[in-house]
C-alpha positions, -999 to +999 in steps of 0.1 A: +339+320-597+316+295-582+281+309-582+269+293-550+236+275-543+200+286-540+178+276-511+162+242-513+141+216-496+145+180-486+111+164-481+105+140-452+114+104-460+129+115-494+165+121-503+156+143-533+165+180-530+142+205-547+151+241-555+130+265-533+122+286-563+105+257-581+082+248-551+046+260-548+035+278-516+018+245-505+050+225-511+071+250-492+048+247-462+052+209-462+090+211-466+106+187-442+140+205-440+149+238-456+184+241-469+198+276-469+215+292-499+253+295-500+267+327-514+289+328-545+326+324-540+352+344-559+380+319-565+405+342-580+426+347-549+440+324-522+466+324-494+458+360-482+451+376-516+476+359-538+467+354-575+481+331-602+490+351-632+501+339-666+513+354-698+500+341-731+530+332-753+544+309-778+532+302-813+495+300-822+480+266-819+478+261-857+515+271-862+532+254-833+558+228-841+548+193-828+568+162-821+562+129-838+564+094-822+592+073-837+579+037-835+614+022-840+629+039-810+596+044-792+607+080-786+591+114-791+611+133-816+611+170-827+622+181-862+659+190-866+669+221-848+640+219-822+637+203-788+606+191-769+595+214-741+590+183-720+605+149-723+577+134-702+547+142-725+533+119-751+537+127-788+503+143-791+510+167-762+546+175-770+555+209-785+589+218-799+609+250-798+644+262-806+666+252-777+675+288-771+638+298-766+627+269-745+633+284-710+610+313-715+585+302-741+576+266-732+541+263-717+536+254-681+519+220-678+522+212-642+511+231-610+515+216-576+506+230-542+533+216-519+545+219-483+579+232-471+592+196-467+589+190-505+605+222-518+640+208-523+626+177-541+606+198-566+635+222-572+657+192-580+630+181-606+633+215-623+602+231-609+601+269-602+589+272-566+571+303-551+563+307-514+526+312-507+526+311-469+549+301-441+546+264-450+529+264-484+544+267-518+534+266-555+556+246-578+553+251-616+570+234-644+569+228-682+583+193-676+551+177-664+534+146-678+504+164-693+500+186-723+500+223-719+473+240-699+444+252-720+409+264-712+381+248-733+345+238-729+328+209-746+291+214-752+263+215-778+264+253-784+294+276-785+289+309-768+300+340-787+314+355-755+344+334-746+340+338-709+305+325-708+292+289-711+259+272-716+256+239-698+239+211-716+206+197-703+222+164-695+251+178-674+251+166-638+248+191-610+239+192-574+202+203-577+207+236-559+239+247-576+235+280-594+261+270-621+235+246-636+216+278-647+246+293-667+237+304-702+255+322-730+258+359-725+248+383-752+276+399-773+269+436-771+286+443-804+264+418-825+235+412-802+241+375-807+244+347-781+260+318-801+290+315-823+275+299-854+309+290-869+309+259-846 
């Protein structure tokens, strides 16, 4: 969800944009150009209502078997009896599973939106390809270059509610973007806003 923008003002001879809500009546009257607000956009669907779904799986982060870098061979190696999910990731991003489990348990680490002319190439590289529209496709693989897909936020305060986030005062935003105002939401069970364990 992108929360949209609020109305704003660009003063004559000035490139600075000021939120309308922060202007006095006198400043609003002197506004050179008013910028209208843009409504929030729900970004959960695309291509005529399609949604990307995923199933949480694999071992917990603390228990997962990791590969090690072998400096002699300059290769990423898993412990005996395990294989890397991807041979393309570096040692820090490589996770290892039993070869019999890899096909259904390895994390997806590459999403690509592709056109119909690229479908065969991606299939040859081992990507699973799903059609989104007449000429557009989604290709997904666990053989990408990056580590597995994870959601995390980096900030000064950890919100107790995992789906909320407090932006730091020094984060950079377009001055009218409503996301700049995001704060931690209260946890109704405890009445707290912040997770004090972090």
